[in-house]
MARKE-576334 format. One line per field, with one value per residue (C-alpha): residue number from 1; x, y negated, z. Coordinates in steps of 0.1 Angstrom, whole numbers, plus 5000, padded with zeros to 4 digits. Layout:
BEGIN
k	[NUM:...]
px	[X:...]
py	[Y:...]
pz	[Z:...]
***
This chain:
BEGIN
k	[1:2:3:4:5:6:7:8:9:10:11:12:13:14:15:16:17:18:19:20:21:22:23:24:25:26:27:28:29:30:31:32:33:34:35:36:37:38:39:40]
px	[4982:5006:5010:5041:5067:5052:5019:5035:5025:5036:5021:4999:4965:4956:4923:4922:4896:4907:4941:4927:4935:4904:4920:4956:4961:4990:4980:4995:5012:5018:5042:5037:5071:5088:5069:5082:5059:5068:5059:5025]
py	[5046:5063:5101:5104:5081:5085:5071:5039:5008:4982:4958:4937:4942:4922:4923:4907:4904:4895:4884:4860:4869:4870:4883:4886:4899:4912:4944:4964:4996:5029:5052:5087:5100:5073:5084:5109:5139:5152:5119:5119]
pz	[5041:5018:5021:4999:4983:4948:4961:4973:4953:4978:5003:4980:4966:4935:4917:4882:4855:4820:4833:4859:4895:4916:4949:4960:4995:5016:5034:5062:5050:5067:5051:5067:5055:5076:5108:5134:5131:5165:5182:5164]
***
């Protein structure tokens, strides 16, 4: 969940050690600034 646009790093999570990728996942992303506050 991203609270503001400057927090947004995309829809993937990558964990690497010494340049070798250990995990690479796509994740669901909620951008609060794109949601209707009145509807919430």
